[in-house]
C-alpha positions in Angstrom: 10.2 4.2 -8.6 10.0 6.9 -11.3 7.5 6.2 -14.1 5.6 8.4 -16.5 2.4 6.2 -16.2 1.1 7.6 -19.5 -1.2 4.6 -19.8 -2.5 5.0 -16.2 -2.5 1.8 -14.1 -2.0 -0.6 -17.0 -4.0 -3.8 -17.0 -7.5 -3.4 -15.5 -7.4 -6.8 -13.7 -4.0 -6.1 -12.2 -5.2 -2.8 -10.9 -8.5 -4.2 -9.6 -6.6 -7.0 -7.7 -4.7 -4.5 -5.7 -7.5 -1.8 -5.4 -10.0 -4.4 -4.0 -7.7 -6.2 -1.5 -5.7 -4.2 1.1 -4.1 -7.2 2.8 -1.1 -8.4 0.8 -0.8 -11.7 2.7 -4.4 -12.6 2.1 -4.0 -11.7 -1.6 -0.9 -13.9 -1.9 -2.5 -16.7 0.0 -5.5 -16.6 -2.4 -3.2 -16.8 -5.4 -1.2 -19.7 -4.0 -4.5 -21.6 -3.4 -5.7 -21.0 -6.9 -5.5 -24.1 -9.1 -3.1 -23.6 -12.0 -5.8 -23.9 -14.6 -7.9 -21.2 -12.9 -5.4 -18.4 -12.4 -6.6 -14.8 -12.6 -5.6 -12.5 -15.5 -2.1 -11.0 -14.7 -1.8 -13.2 -11.6 1.9 -13.8 -12.2 2.5 -10.1 -12.4 0.5 -9.5 -9.2 2.5 -12.2 -7.3 5.8 -10.7 -8.3 4.6 -7.2 -7.3 3.4 -8.5 -3.9 6.8 -9.9 -3.2 8.3 -6.4 -3.9 5.7 -4.7 -1.7 6.3 -7.1 1.2 10.0 -6.3 1.2 10.0 -2.6 0.5 7.9 0.5 0.8 7.6 1.8 -2.7 7.4 5.6 -3.4 6.0 6.1 -6.9 7.2 9.3 -8.6 4.7 10.2 -11.3 1.9 12.5 -12.4 -0.5 9.6 -11.9 -3.5 10.2 -9.7 -2.5 9.8 -6.0 -5.5 7.6 -5.3 -4.5 5.2 -8.1 -1.0 4.9 -6.7 -2.3 4.3 -3.2 -4.7 1.6 -4.5 -1.6 -0.1 -5.9 -0.2 -0.1 -2.3 2.5 2.5 -3.1 3.1 6.0 -1.8 2.7 8.8 -4.4 5.2 11.6 -4.9 5.4 14.3 -7.5 9.1 14.7 -7.8 12.4 12.8 -7.1 13.3 15.4 -4.5 9.9 14.9 -2.7 10.4 11.1 -2.9 13.9 11.4 -1.4 12.6 13.5 1.5 9.8 10.9 2.1 12.3 8.0 2.0 14.6 9.7 4.4 11.7 10.3 6.8 10.5 6.7 6.5 13.9 5.4 7.2 14.8 8.0 9.8 18.1 8.4 7.9 19.1 11.5 6.0 22.1 9.7 4.6 20.3 6.7 3.1 21.6 5.4 -0.2 19.7 5.3 -3.4 19.9 2.7 -6.2 19.1 3.7 -9.7 18.1 0.9 -12.2 17.6 2.6 -15.6 15.9 -0.3 -17.3 14.3 -2.2 -14.5 12.3 -4.4 -16.7 15.4 -6.2 -17.9 17.3 -6.4 -14.6 17.1 -8.9 -11.7 18.0 -7.3 -8.4 18.9 -9.5 -5.5 
């Protein structure tokens, strides 16, 4: 994922949720057991993000602080070239394909 992150990590509660809990399964289980009238701030966003993180390793290309990126359960990279090298190493495949989604906020990927 490539992002400027000019505003840092975004919502404090969203960031805190991921920074304080390292176990995604436990985090999701806690959310699922939370009564609808007691949901946490940004819980819906966190639940969607957990689904992504459980299916994929996310390399986050940005100038954001590396610790912040790691606290959000992603792998930091400083350039697209570095991220591609990291992805190839993670996958063990120098010929892996890359998908570009220019406006990811408005796209549903299946």
